[in-house]
C-alpha positions as CSV (number, residue, x, y, z in Angstrom):
1,M,28.7,10.6,-33.5
2,K,25.1,9.8,-33.6
3,K,25.5,7.1,-31.2
4,N,27.3,9.4,-28.6
5,L,24.6,12.1,-29.2
6,L,21.8,9.5,-28.4
7,I,23.6,8.3,-25.2
8,A,23.9,11.9,-24.2
9,V,20.2,12.7,-24.8
10,I,19.2,9.5,-22.9
11,S,21.4,10.3,-20.0
12,F,20.0,13.9,-19.8
13,L,16.4,12.5,-19.9
14,A,17.2,10.0,-17.2
15,L,18.8,12.7,-14.9
16,S,15.8,15.1,-15.6
17,L,13.4,12.4,-14.4
18,V,15.5,11.7,-11.3
19,A,15.8,15.5,-10.5
20,S,12.0,16.0,-10.8
21,A,11.2,13.6,-8.0
22,G,11.5,13.9,-4.3
23,T,10.2,12.8,-0.9
24,L,6.8,13.7,0.4
25,S,7.0,13.8,4.2
26,G,4.9,15.1,7.1
27,S,2.7,13.8,9.9
28,V,-0.8,12.5,10.3
29,K,-2.6,14.5,12.9
30,G,-5.5,13.4,15.0
31,A,-4.8,9.7,15.0
32,Q,-3.4,7.3,17.7
33,G,-1.6,4.4,16.3
34,Q,-0.4,3.5,12.8
35,S,-2.1,5.1,9.7
36,V,-1.5,4.6,6.0
37,V,-0.9,7.4,3.5
38,Y,-0.9,7.0,-0.2
39,L,-1.0,9.1,-3.3
40,E,-3.3,9.0,-6.3
41,P,-2.3,11.1,-9.3
42,V,-4.8,13.9,-10.0
43,Q,-4.1,13.8,-13.8
44,A,-3.6,10.6,-15.9
45,A,-0.2,9.1,-15.3
46,A,1.6,6.3,-17.1
47,P,0.8,3.1,-15.3
48,A,3.4,1.9,-12.8
49,P,5.3,-1.2,-13.6
50,A,3.8,-4.4,-12.1
51,P,5.3,-5.1,-8.7
52,T,7.7,-8.1,-8.6
53,Q,8.1,-8.3,-4.8
54,V,5.9,-10.9,-3.0
55,Y,4.4,-9.4,0.1
56,K,3.9,-11.8,3.1
57,M,1.2,-12.0,5.9
58,D,1.6,-14.6,8.5
59,Q,-1.0,-16.4,10.7
60,R,0.8,-16.8,14.0
61,G,-0.3,-16.9,17.6
62,M,-3.9,-16.7,16.4
63,K,-3.3,-13.4,14.7
64,F,-2.7,-12.1,11.3
65,I,0.9,-10.6,11.3
66,P,1.1,-7.7,10.5
67,S,-2.4,-6.5,11.4
68,V,-2.1,-3.9,8.5
69,L,-0.2,-4.6,5.3
70,V,0.1,-2.1,2.5
71,V,0.8,-3.2,-1.1
72,P,0.5,-1.6,-4.6
73,V,-2.1,-2.7,-6.9
74,G,-1.0,-5.8,-8.9
75,A,0.9,-7.1,-5.9
76,T,0.9,-10.9,-4.9
77,V,0.5,-11.5,-1.1
78,E,1.6,-14.9,0.3
79,F,-0.4,-16.0,3.4
80,D,1.5,-18.4,5.6
81,N,0.1,-20.5,8.3
82,D,2.7,-20.7,11.0
83,D,0.3,-21.9,13.8
84,A,-0.1,-25.5,14.8
85,G,-3.7,-25.7,13.7
86,A,-5.7,-24.9,10.6
87,H,-6.6,-21.4,9.6
88,N,-8.7,-19.8,6.7
89,V,-8.1,-16.5,4.7
90,R,-11.2,-14.7,3.5
91,W,-12.3,-11.2,2.6
92,A,-15.9,-10.1,1.7
93,S,-15.0,-7.2,-0.4
94,I,-12.2,-4.9,-1.6
95,G,-12.9,-1.2,-1.3
96,G,-16.5,-2.1,-0.3
97,Q,-17.2,-3.9,-3.6
98,T,-18.4,-7.4,-2.7
99,R,-17.9,-8.7,-6.3
100,F,-14.1,-8.7,-5.4
101,G,-14.6,-10.7,-2.3
102,H,-12.8,-14.1,-2.1
103,N,-12.2,-17.1,0.1
104,L,-8.8,-18.7,-0.3
105,G,-9.9,-21.7,1.7
106,N,-8.5,-23.5,4.7
107,F,-4.7,-24.0,5.3
108,A,-3.2,-26.7,7.5
109,A,-0.2,-25.9,9.7
110,G,2.9,-25.0,7.6
111,Q,0.8,-24.5,4.3
112,K,0.3,-21.3,2.5
113,G,-1.8,-19.6,-0.1
114,T,-1.2,-16.7,-2.5
115,W,-3.4,-14.0,-4.1
116,K,-2.6,-11.2,-6.7
117,F,-4.6,-8.1,-5.7
118,E,-5.7,-6.6,-8.9
119,H,-8.0,-3.8,-7.6
120,A,-7.2,-0.9,-5.3
121,G,-9.0,-0.6,-2.0
122,V,-9.1,-1.7,1.6
123,V,-9.4,-5.5,2.1
124,P,-10.7,-6.5,5.5
125,L,-9.3,-10.0,6.2
126,M,-10.7,-12.6,8.5
127,C,-10.3,-16.3,9.3
128,T,-13.7,-17.9,9.3
129,M,-12.4,-20.6,11.7
130,H,-11.3,-18.1,14.2
131,P,-13.7,-15.0,14.2
132,D,-11.4,-13.0,16.5
133,M,-8.7,-13.0,13.8
134,S,-8.8,-10.0,11.6
135,A,-6.5,-7.7,9.7
136,Y,-6.4,-5.2,6.8
137,I,-4.6,-5.1,3.5
138,V,-4.6,-1.7,1.9
139,V,-4.1,-2.0,-1.8
140,T,-2.9,1.4,-3.2
141,P,-3.5,2.7,-6.6
142,S,0.1,3.8,-7.0
143,P,3.6,2.8,-5.8
144,Y,3.6,6.0,-3.6
145,Y,2.6,5.0,-0.1
146,A,3.9,4.8,3.5
147,Q,2.8,3.5,7.0
148,T,3.2,6.2,9.7
149,D,5.2,5.9,12.7
150,Q,2.9,4.5,15.5
151,I,3.9,7.2,18.0
152,L,4.4,10.4,16.1
153,G,2.5,9.7,13.0
154,D,5.4,10.7,10.7
155,F,5.6,9.4,7.1
156,F,8.0,9.5,4.2
157,I,7.2,8.6,0.7
158,Q,10.3,8.6,-1.5
159,N,10.8,9.1,-5.3
160,V,7.5,10.9,-5.8
161,P,7.5,12.6,-9.3
162,D,6.6,16.3,-9.2
163,G,2.9,16.9,-9.6
164,Q,-0.5,17.1,-8.0
165,Y,-1.8,14.2,-6.1
166,K,-4.7,13.2,-4.0
167,A,-3.2,12.2,-0.6
168,V,-5.4,9.8,1.2
169,V,-5.1,8.9,4.8
170,W,-6.5,5.5,6.0
171,H,-6.8,5.0,9.7
172,N,-8.9,2.4,11.6
173,G,-11.2,1.9,8.6
174,K,-11.8,5.6,7.8
175,T,-10.3,7.7,5.1
176,T,-9.7,11.4,4.6
177,S,-8.0,13.1,1.6
178,Q,-6.6,16.4,0.3
179,V,-5.0,17.5,-2.8
180,V,-1.2,18.2,-2.4
181,K,1.4,19.5,-4.8
182,V,4.8,17.7,-4.8
183,A,7.8,19.7,-6.0
184,G,11.1,18.1,-5.0
185,N,11.3,17.4,-1.2
186,T,7.9,18.5,0.2
187,K,6.5,18.5,3.7
188,V,2.7,18.3,4.3
189,D,0.8,17.4,7.4
190,L,-2.5,15.5,7.0
191,A,-5.5,14.9,9.1
192,A,-7.0,11.3,10.0
193,G,-10.6,10.7,9.6
194,K,-12.7,10.3,12.8
């Protein structure tokens, strides 16, 4: 009897948690091309579980691909050199903090390097061997993020627990933010920084 009651309570709590989450959707206005939208909880929240997915950024055709990669804090990124010649992966800072800068070194064709990003912020990548090669990694402080549609600026962030958040828009190196309240499925349009 106690076991059945315990199972019923756990099932109810699990369903309650699912019921109190929704999708935050909308558009980023005033931006051409792709933007990144991510949420920071306004009130202290339980830390998100460490991501297990390995994210990838290739060096191919003398470019970083993709040119913008979004990952949650704690994520591991694998940098693959798919070009015929050697490349380098380096960043001078994370979120403007130079103490988090790092140089992964040079990679011959077919080699790769990995890095676990423990700090939230924007990571401006470069290849010191080829100064025209650059890209960004946006390391978000929560697992609630999305990249916008390049033409319409639409975004969808799923499974967001109800509550207040600071919605941050990153576009071409600039950020703007506003506080939003998520209650189930919520639609909010955001503005890009200029």
